[in-house]
N, C-alpha and C positions, 0 to 999 in steps of 0.2 A: 566325480561335478560336473566333468564336462558338459555332460547330458544331461544337465538339469536346467530346466527355461522354467524362470520363476514370468506369471503374468504380469504383463504390466499394469501397474494402478494408474484408473482413470483420472485426467490432468482436471482440475479445480476452473469450471471454468470464471472468468474474473464479472460482474454484477459492479454498475454504480451505483453508490450510497443516493440515489431517491428519497424526497419526505416517506415515503412510504416504505421501505424498508429503514429505514433512521427509527420512524414508527416502534416500526417491530422489531428494533433490535433495542430499543430504550424500553418498550413491554416486558421483552420475553429473554433475553439479555444473549441472544442466539443473533449470528452472524453469518455472511457468506464468507467462505476458507478464504477467498480471492474479493476483498472490493476496494474498489478504485472512486476517488472525488470528483467533480465535476471540476473546470477551471475555473470558477466563481468560488466553490468550498478550495480550493486550494488557495486561488488569492486572498482567498477573509482568514485562513492561516496561516503563509507566510505575513499580511499583514501588522495579526497580531502579536507575530513571533521576533519582530522588529528590531535591534537593540541585543536581541538573544546573543549568546557566545556561540551555539550554532547553527545561528541563521544563516551565515552560507552555504554552510554543506547542506540543509535541506533546499536552498532556493537553487542550489546546482544540482541535486535531486531531482525538484520539482520539473527544470526545468530541460534538464538536458537528459531526466532518462535512466539513468546512473542508479546502479544498486548497489543495499547496505553493504556488501564486502570492497565493492569500487568505493565507494562514500567511505570506509573505514581507511581502508588502504591511502587515502590521500593523508599529504605531510600537512 
């Protein structure tokens, strides 16, 4: 197996959730593999979940860029 080389899969390109992409997702159910929120969308999400038990985790992830694994490892 030392001589076997596997092809590198293509990395997904992140796209921003624009109104057009949101409309397409709602119509077809298809979305990009990596879709990111705008600052306004993130602020709207955080404002709507204020008071929820996981709010601090989402706030930390959104503002500091922590990944899911890093968030789940916090005590």
